[in-house]
C-alpha positions as CSV (number, residue, x, y, z in Angstrom):
1,M,8.7,-1.6,-4.4
2,W,9.1,-3.7,-7.5
3,R,7.0,-2.8,-10.5
4,V,7.3,-3.5,-14.2
5,R,6.4,-1.1,-17.0
6,C,5.6,-2.3,-20.5
7,M,5.9,-0.6,-23.9
8,R,8.1,2.2,-22.7
9,D,10.8,4.5,-24.0
10,L,13.8,5.7,-22.0
11,L,14.9,9.3,-22.1
12,V,18.5,9.9,-20.9
13,L,19.8,13.3,-20.1
14,D,23.6,13.2,-19.7
15,F,25.2,15.9,-17.5
16,G,28.9,15.2,-17.9
17,G,29.5,12.1,-15.8
18,W,26.0,11.6,-14.4
19,A,22.6,11.2,-16.0
20,V,18.9,11.7,-15.3
21,L,16.8,8.8,-16.7
22,R,13.1,9.2,-17.2
23,I,10.8,6.4,-18.2
24,I,8.1,7.4,-20.6
25,Q,5.2,5.0,-20.5
26,K,3.2,4.8,-23.7
27,D,0.5,2.1,-23.8
28,C,0.0,1.0,-20.1
29,K,-1.6,2.4,-17.0
30,F,-2.0,1.2,-13.5
31,M,-5.5,-0.1,-12.8
32,F,-7.1,-1.4,-9.6
33,C,-8.3,-4.9,-10.1
34,F,-9.6,-8.0,-8.3
35,V,-7.3,-10.8,-9.4
36,S,-7.7,-14.5,-8.8
37,W,-4.9,-16.5,-7.2
38,Q,-3.2,-19.3,-9.0
39,Y,-1.5,-22.2,-7.2
40,E,1.6,-24.2,-7.6
41,G,1.6,-26.7,-4.8
42,E,1.0,-24.7,-1.6
43,A,2.4,-21.5,-3.1
44,K,0.1,-19.0,-4.6
45,S,0.6,-16.0,-6.9
46,P,-1.7,-13.6,-8.8
47,A,-3.0,-14.9,-12.1
48,V,-1.2,-12.3,-14.2
49,A,1.3,-12.6,-16.9
50,D,5.0,-12.5,-15.9
51,E,5.6,-9.2,-17.6
52,I,2.7,-7.5,-15.7
53,G,3.8,-5.4,-12.7
54,Y,1.6,-5.3,-9.7
55,V,1.3,-4.3,-6.0
56,L,-0.9,-6.3,-3.7
57,L,-3.2,-4.0,-1.8
58,A,-5.5,-6.2,0.3
59,E,-7.0,-9.6,0.6
60,P,-10.5,-10.1,1.9
61,S,-9.4,-13.1,4.0
62,Y,-6.7,-15.7,4.3
63,T,-8.9,-18.2,2.5
64,S,-10.1,-16.0,-0.3
65,E,-9.6,-17.0,-4.0
66,Y,-8.8,-13.5,-5.1
67,A,-7.1,-10.3,-3.9
68,L,-7.1,-6.5,-4.6
69,L,-4.1,-5.5,-6.7
70,E,-2.9,-2.4,-8.6
71,C,-1.7,-3.8,-12.0
72,D,0.2,-2.3,-14.9
73,L,-2.1,-3.1,-17.7
74,P,-2.6,-2.0,-21.4
75,Y,-5.0,0.9,-21.9
76,D,-7.2,-1.4,-24.0
77,F,-7.4,-4.1,-21.4
78,S,-10.7,-5.9,-21.1
79,D,-11.8,-7.8,-18.0
80,T,-11.2,-11.6,-18.0
81,A,-12.3,-14.4,-15.7
82,Q,-9.1,-13.9,-13.6
83,I,-8.8,-10.1,-13.7
84,Q,-11.7,-7.6,-13.2
85,R,-11.3,-3.9,-12.7
86,V,-12.9,-2.5,-9.6
87,P,-16.0,-0.2,-9.7
88,E,-15.2,3.4,-10.4
89,Q,-16.2,4.6,-6.9
90,L,-13.7,2.3,-5.3
91,A,-11.0,3.1,-7.9
92,D,-11.4,6.8,-7.1
93,L,-11.0,6.2,-3.4
94,L,-8.0,4.0,-3.9
95,E,-6.4,6.6,-6.1
96,S,-7.1,9.2,-3.4
97,A,-5.6,6.9,-0.7
98,K,-2.4,6.7,-2.6
99,R,-1.9,10.3,-1.7
100,F,-2.3,9.4,1.9
101,P,-0.5,6.0,2.3
102,P,-1.6,5.4,5.9
103,A,-5.2,4.9,4.7
104,L,-4.1,2.0,2.4
105,A,-1.8,0.4,4.9
106,I,-4.3,0.5,7.8
107,M,-7.2,-0.6,5.6
108,R,-5.1,-3.6,4.5
109,D,-4.6,-4.7,8.1
110,E,-8.4,-4.4,8.8
111,F,-8.9,-7.4,6.6
112,G,-7.4,-10.9,6.8
113,G,-9.9,-13.0,8.7
114,T,-10.9,-16.6,7.8
115,E,-14.3,-16.0,6.3
116,P,-14.2,-15.4,2.5
117,L,-16.1,-12.4,1.1
118,S,-17.7,-12.0,-2.3
119,R,-16.3,-9.3,-4.5
120,E,-19.5,-7.3,-4.0
121,V,-19.3,-7.4,-0.1
122,F,-15.5,-6.8,-0.2
123,T,-16.1,-3.8,-2.5
124,T,-18.7,-2.3,-0.1
125,Q,-16.4,-2.8,2.9
126,L,-13.4,-1.3,1.1
127,I,-15.4,1.8,0.1
128,E,-16.7,2.2,3.7
129,R,-13.2,1.9,5.3
130,L,-11.3,4.0,2.8
131,H,-13.9,6.7,3.0
132,W,-13.6,6.7,6.8
133,H,-9.8,6.9,6.8
134,L,-9.7,9.7,4.2
135,Q,-12.5,11.7,5.9
136,N,-10.8,11.4,9.3
137,Q,-7.2,11.9,8.3
138,R,-7.1,15.4,9.8
139,R,-7.8,14.0,13.2
140,Q,-5.0,11.4,13.1
141,P,-1.6,11.9,14.8
142,F,0.4,10.5,11.9
143,L,3.5,12.2,10.7
144,L,6.4,11.7,8.3
145,A,9.8,10.9,9.9
146,N,13.2,10.5,8.4
147,A,14.7,7.0,8.6
148,I,18.3,6.9,9.9
149,I,18.9,3.2,9.5
150,T,19.0,1.3,6.2
151,E,17.7,-2.2,5.8
152,L,18.0,-3.1,2.1
153,G,14.7,-3.9,0.4
154,Y,12.9,-2.7,3.5
155,K,13.7,0.9,4.4
156,Y,16.4,3.4,3.6
157,A,18.2,6.1,5.6
158,G,17.4,9.6,4.3
159,R,13.9,8.7,3.2
160,Y,10.8,9.8,5.0
161,Y,8.1,7.3,6.1
162,W,4.7,7.7,7.6
163,I,4.6,6.9,11.3
164,V,1.2,5.5,12.2
165,G,1.6,4.1,15.7
166,V,3.8,3.4,18.7
167,H,3.9,0.4,21.1
168,P,5.8,0.1,24.4
169,Y,8.9,-2.0,24.0
170,S,11.4,-2.0,26.8
171,P,13.3,0.2,27.3
172,S,11.6,2.5,24.8
173,Y,9.0,2.1,21.9
174,L,8.4,0.3,18.7
175,V,7.3,2.6,15.9
176,G,4.7,1.6,13.3
177,W,5.6,2.9,9.9
178,V,4.2,2.5,6.3
179,S,6.4,0.9,3.7
180,D,6.4,1.7,0.0
181,D,4.1,-1.2,-0.7
182,Y,1.6,-0.2,2.0
183,H,2.4,-2.5,4.8
184,V,2.7,-1.4,8.4
185,Y,6.0,-2.6,9.9
186,H,7.4,-2.0,13.4
187,D,10.9,-1.1,14.3
188,P,12.6,0.6,17.3
189,I,12.2,4.3,17.6
190,E,16.0,4.6,17.2
191,H,15.6,3.8,13.5
192,F,13.9,7.2,12.9
193,D,14.8,10.8,13.6
194,I,12.0,11.3,16.1
195,T,11.9,11.8,19.8
196,V,10.0,9.9,22.5
197,T,8.4,13.1,23.6
198,E,7.1,13.8,20.1
199,L,5.6,10.3,19.8
200,E,4.0,10.4,23.2
201,T,2.5,13.9,22.6
202,R,1.0,12.7,19.3
203,F,-0.1,9.1,19.9
204,L,-1.0,8.8,23.6
205,Q,-4.2,10.7,23.0
206,K,-7.4,8.8,22.2
207,Q,-8.2,8.8,18.5
208,P,-11.5,8.2,16.8
209,E,-12.3,4.6,16.0
210,P,-13.7,3.4,12.7
211,T,-17.2,2.2,12.6
212,H,-17.9,-0.7,10.2
213,S,-21.3,-2.1,9.4
């Protein structure tokens, strides 16, 4: 997942042929913000400076003029017309959801219709859905599984990813897994160190459905 840090020092610990690098961030912090889109022809991108790192978390709809991002911004950042920090209640839930990535990934997929939403309505819906996913995480069948196939820029063998669903796919299953930037992707079960029996035991039981007002 690509992110940029600003105003940082680099600490290098040399251990005779190999080194440990630690980035010490001084004057920036990640903030959750609603950010307007900017357009160049048909292409769109967040209205942030080139040196600002960000992760796109959700869009209220395909036609929306803004999106929810986590941005690497200075501590003394003040809201602008293009970038507004989210309310504290939503920020707390988003920070909590980072500790349980399936909540962010599934929440992201619950949006994306064609009707635009105001920031106020989007905020209310985000709070409701994140709260539901975090409250109900103990009832979910999700698990971490080791990837055994590398696809550069996508997933890497030896790393563990959250498995959040399965779909029949002849002759076996497709596995839904959460990427580092909170997307749910689907790959054959053979890409992970997990058995069909384990998946069927966990995921073929009916799970609670979210209720949205």
